[in-house]
N, C-alpha and C positions, 0 to 999 in steps of 0.2 A: 196543069193539073197535077205534075208533079213534085213541080216545089208544092202544092198543098198536103201533099202526101209526107214527102221527108218535114216541113213544119210539122204536122198532125207529129208523123213518128218521133221528132225534136220533145216536143209537146208532155206526149206521153210517157219520155226513158225521163224528162227533166218533172214528173211525174211518179214515177215510179221510185227516184232518188227518193224522190221528200220523205215518200211512206215506207221504203229500207231506212232514212234512219230515226224511225219512231219503232222503240223494241217490242215486237205482236204479241199481245198479251200474255202468250206462252212463257216463253220468255222471261217477262216482269216475273211473273206466277211463281215458278221455276224458280229466282232469283226467293221469293217472299220461303220458297217453301225450304229451299241452305239452307237461308238464316237462320228458319227457325232449329231447322233438323242439328247447323251448329252450336244454336245453345243448349242445347237438349246434352249435345257430345259433350259440348261446355261443363255443364254442369254436372256430368256419371265421371268427369277425371279431376275437374276438385272437387267432389265422390258426398255433391249436393244435390241426395237422393229428391228432391222437391221442382229444382231447377229441372232436373231432369225426366222427372213424369208432366212437366208440365207441358211438352209438346203432348201429348197424351189430351184428348178431348174430354172435354166432364158428363159427358150419355150415357149414361148406365147398360146401353146398353155396345160400346166399346170393347172390340173383343181384341184379345192375342192370347192369339194360335200357340200349346204349347203342344209335348209330343205325351203331353197325360190330358189334356183335353182344351177347352175354351176358359182361359179368364174373362169374367166379366169386370167391368170397369176401373177406373184411376183409382181410387180405390184398394181396392181387390191386386191391383197392378201391385203398389207401390207395394201393398205387403207380399210379396212373389216374391217383387227385386229385393228388397230388404231383408229374406229369410233366405234370399240361395247367394248373394254378391253384401259383402262386408263392404260399407260406403266405407268405414271411419279407417278403411286399411288398405290403403290404392297396393300393396305388393297382393290383395286378396281379389280386389275388384277387379288392375286392371288398366290398361289406356287404349281407350275406346276408339276407334277413326271409321268413318263412312267410304265407301266408293259408291259413286254413282252410275248405275249401269244403264238405265230409260227412263223417262219421265217422260205421262200423259197428261196432258188437261184433260178430263172427263169430259167436265163441264164446267162455265163457269164459278162451280163451287164445289167439285171435286175433286182429284188428281191420285192421280198411280204413279209411285215412285219406288226405283226395283234395285235396290245397288245390293253392297256387301257392303259386312262391317268386318271390324279386324279390334278382337286384342288383346292387345299382346302384354303379359307378362313382364315381371322385374327379373326371374329365373330366367327366360328364354325361352316360355314355355308360349305357345298361340288359340288363339279358337275364332273359325270368321266361318265366314256361310253368306250365305243370301240371304237377304231377306224384301218383303215385300210389305209396304202400310200407302195405304187409301187413307188420303187428308181430305179433311174438309171442314172451307171457311168459313169461319165463327168470329163471333165480334171480339176474342182474342188475337187472330188470325190465325196461319193453315193450324187445324190440328185433327192426330191420328184420329183415325175411327176406329182403324182395321187392322194385325199386327200382326202376321208371319213370316218370326224368322227362324233359322234352322241352322 
């Protein structure tokens, strides 16, 4: 009886080790979200607004929360960023980085990313604040459907 219990415990431990070798779904999806955000950040830093905006969903209901209210849709968001930031001028645009504070897979096709954005300008000025992003897994990968950055 004791021998059978020891064998069962060993078998269960071995099975647990095998499962642990496979990255959990949350970890795989988090890596995909972080890759999409890194691509967007690279777009910002290179002055390519289309590459930066590429992480946002083309759903017309996708929203960006601003102090003036909601901006809906990728086109309106691109227009807002173009008006507010001079993408052709690195000194006016600054260099963007993101720090991940939390990530949660809400279901198989939705995720919550909470982080801190930082813009560093060549003159030493800096802007930084929290960002909360809801992303949706679409045909083209993970896309932002709601952005609240302040």
